[in-house]
C-alpha positions as CSV (number, residue, x, y, z in Angstrom):
1,M,45.2,39.9,1.6
2,T,41.7,38.4,2.1
3,F,39.6,39.9,5.0
4,K,38.5,37.2,7.4
5,L,35.0,37.7,8.7
6,G,33.8,35.2,11.3
7,L,30.1,34.3,11.3
8,T,28.4,32.8,14.3
9,G,25.1,32.4,16.1
10,S,23.3,29.7,18.1
11,I,21.2,27.0,16.5
12,G,18.1,28.3,14.6
13,M,19.3,31.9,14.5
14,G,19.7,32.0,10.7
15,K,23.4,31.5,10.3
16,S,23.3,29.3,7.2
17,T,20.9,31.6,5.4
18,T,23.1,34.6,6.3
19,A,26.2,32.8,5.1
20,Q,24.4,32.3,1.7
21,I,23.5,36.0,1.6
22,F,27.2,36.8,2.0
23,V,28.1,34.4,-0.8
24,N,25.5,36.1,-3.0
25,L,27.1,39.4,-2.2
26,G,30.5,38.2,-3.5
27,C,32.2,36.7,-0.5
28,D,33.9,33.3,-0.3
29,L,32.6,31.0,2.4
30,W,34.3,28.4,4.6
31,D,31.9,26.3,6.7
32,A,33.2,24.5,9.8
33,D,30.4,21.9,9.8
34,E,31.1,21.1,6.1
35,A,34.8,20.8,6.8
36,V,34.0,18.2,9.5
37,H,31.8,16.3,7.1
38,R,34.7,16.3,4.6
39,L,37.1,15.0,7.2
40,Y,34.6,12.3,8.3
41,S,33.8,11.1,4.8
42,S,35.6,8.1,3.1
43,A,39.2,9.1,2.3
44,G,38.8,12.1,4.7
45,A,41.8,13.0,6.9
46,G,39.7,12.5,10.0
47,V,38.8,8.8,9.5
48,A,42.2,7.2,10.5
49,P,42.6,9.3,13.7
50,I,39.0,8.6,14.8
51,A,39.5,4.9,14.0
52,A,42.5,4.8,16.2
53,I,40.5,5.9,19.3
54,F,37.0,4.8,18.5
55,P,37.1,2.0,15.9
56,E,33.4,1.3,16.4
57,A,32.6,4.8,15.0
58,I,33.8,3.8,11.5
59,I,31.1,2.4,9.3
60,D,31.7,1.7,5.6
61,G,35.0,3.6,5.7
62,E,33.4,6.8,7.1
63,V,33.0,8.2,10.6
64,S,29.4,7.8,11.7
65,R,28.3,11.0,13.5
66,S,25.4,9.2,15.1
67,V,27.8,6.6,16.6
68,L,30.1,9.3,17.8
69,K,27.1,11.1,19.4
70,S,26.3,8.0,21.4
71,I,29.9,7.5,22.4
72,I,30.1,11.1,23.6
73,A,26.8,10.6,25.5
74,N,28.3,7.6,27.4
75,D,31.9,8.7,27.9
76,T,32.7,12.0,29.5
77,N,36.2,12.0,28.1
78,A,35.2,11.2,24.5
79,L,34.5,14.7,23.3
80,S,37.9,16.1,24.3
81,Q,39.6,13.1,22.7
82,I,37.7,13.6,19.4
83,E,38.4,17.4,19.5
84,A,42.1,16.8,20.1
85,V,42.4,14.9,16.8
86,I,39.8,16.8,14.7
87,H,40.4,20.4,15.6
88,P,43.9,20.6,14.2
89,L,42.6,19.1,10.9
90,V,39.7,21.6,10.8
91,F,42.2,24.4,11.5
92,E,44.3,23.2,8.5
93,D,41.3,23.0,6.2
94,R,40.3,26.6,7.1
95,K,43.9,27.8,6.5
96,I,43.9,26.3,3.1
97,S,40.5,27.8,2.2
98,I,41.7,31.3,3.3
99,E,44.9,30.9,1.2
100,K,42.9,29.8,-1.9
101,S,40.3,32.6,-1.5
102,K,40.0,34.8,-4.5
103,S,37.5,37.2,-2.9
104,D,38.4,40.4,-0.9
105,I,36.3,38.9,2.0
106,I,36.0,35.3,3.2
107,V,33.2,34.5,5.6
108,L,34.1,31.8,8.1
109,D,31.0,30.1,9.4
110,I,32.0,28.8,12.9
111,P,29.2,27.8,15.3
112,L,31.5,27.7,18.3
113,L,33.5,30.8,17.3
114,F,33.7,32.4,20.7
115,E,33.6,29.2,22.7
116,K,36.8,28.1,20.9
117,N,38.5,31.6,20.9
118,A,38.6,31.5,17.1
119,E,38.0,35.3,16.9
120,T,41.7,35.9,17.7
121,L,42.5,34.6,14.2
122,L,39.9,36.8,12.4
123,D,39.7,40.4,11.2
124,A,36.1,40.9,12.4
125,T,33.1,38.9,13.7
126,V,29.3,38.9,13.1
127,C,26.6,37.2,15.1
128,V,23.1,36.5,13.9
129,Y,20.1,36.7,16.2
130,V,16.3,36.5,16.4
131,S,13.9,36.2,19.3
132,T,14.0,33.0,21.3
133,D,10.5,32.2,20.2
134,I,11.4,32.4,16.5
135,Q,14.6,30.4,17.2
136,K,12.6,27.6,18.9
137,D,10.0,27.5,16.1
138,R,12.7,27.3,13.4
139,V,14.5,24.4,15.1
140,L,11.5,22.4,16.0
141,N,9.9,22.9,12.5
142,R,12.9,21.3,10.9
143,G,11.7,18.1,12.4
144,N,15.1,16.5,13.1
145,L,15.4,17.5,16.8
146,S,13.1,17.0,19.8
147,H,12.5,19.8,22.2
148,S,14.7,18.2,24.8
149,E,17.5,17.7,22.2
150,F,17.2,21.4,21.3
151,L,17.6,22.3,25.0
152,I,20.7,20.1,25.4
153,I,22.3,21.9,22.4
154,L,21.5,25.3,23.9
155,D,23.0,24.2,27.2
156,N,26.3,23.4,25.4
157,Q,26.4,26.8,23.6
158,M,27.3,30.2,24.9
159,L,24.2,32.4,25.3
160,N,23.5,34.1,21.9
161,T,23.1,37.5,23.6
162,T,26.7,37.0,24.9
163,K,27.9,36.2,21.4
164,C,26.2,39.3,20.1
165,E,28.0,41.4,22.7
166,L,31.3,39.9,21.8
167,A,30.8,40.3,18.0
168,D,31.9,43.4,16.0
169,Y,28.6,43.3,14.0
170,T,25.1,41.7,14.5
171,I,22.5,40.8,12.0
172,K,18.8,40.4,12.9
173,T,17.5,37.5,10.8
174,D,13.7,38.1,11.2
175,T,13.4,38.2,7.4
176,I,15.7,37.4,4.6
177,V,15.3,40.9,3.1
178,H,16.2,42.6,6.5
179,A,19.2,40.2,6.9
180,Q,20.4,41.1,3.4
181,I,20.2,44.8,4.0
182,Q,22.3,44.5,7.2
183,A,24.8,42.2,5.4
184,Q,25.2,44.8,2.6
185,E,25.9,47.5,5.2
186,I,28.5,45.4,7.0
187,L,30.3,44.6,3.7
188,K,30.2,48.2,2.6
189,E,31.9,49.2,5.9
190,I,34.5,46.4,5.7
191,R,35.3,47.2,2.0
192,K,35.7,50.9,3.0
193,K,38.2,49.8,5.7
194,I,40.1,47.5,3.3
195,K,40.3,50.4,0.8
196,N,41.7,52.8,3.4
197,A,44.1,50.3,4.9
C-alpha cells in the first residue's frame, strides 16, 4: 500500500522545487497541474467535455488555457462549469497514478489541496512556505505575471499561513539545502510509521 503525501503551498512558495526534492529522495510524484495539461492536450480526455460547453476554447484540437482564462474573467459561472467536467477527470488521473505507483510514498502536488478538501483522501499533508517578500520576488522574477495578476492569484487562494496550520508537516523553502533536510526528516518519520503499521 503506497502512502499518499499531499504537497501544497501558495504560488512562489517553492512547491515545484520541493516536489523534485521528494522525487530525488525516492518518492513517486503526481502533479495536478501536469494532469490538467495532459487532459487539455490533443487527444486528452478533457478536450471533448470543454468543447461541449466552450467550443471557442478549442484551438488546433487542444484546450487553450489563455482562452479559458478570458472566458472565466468574463463569465462568473464559467469556472464552476469547467471544474464540474475537469475535476472528475483529474481525480481519475490521480487514482490511476496512485495505483501504478511502485514507491512506498507517492507525493501528490495539489495547489488547491485544502480549498478542494483533497486532504480527506490522503495519509498526510505537507505545506511549503517562505516569507511573503521572498514569495513576491520569486513570482515577479519569473517574468510571466504582473504584480496585479499575482495579487489576483493570492486573492483566490487560501492564506498560506492557514494551509500551514492545516498541514501535518511544513517545509521552509528559504534554501534548497534547508528544504532537502526537512524533506528527509519528514520521509524518515513517515517510513518509520509505515514500518510500524
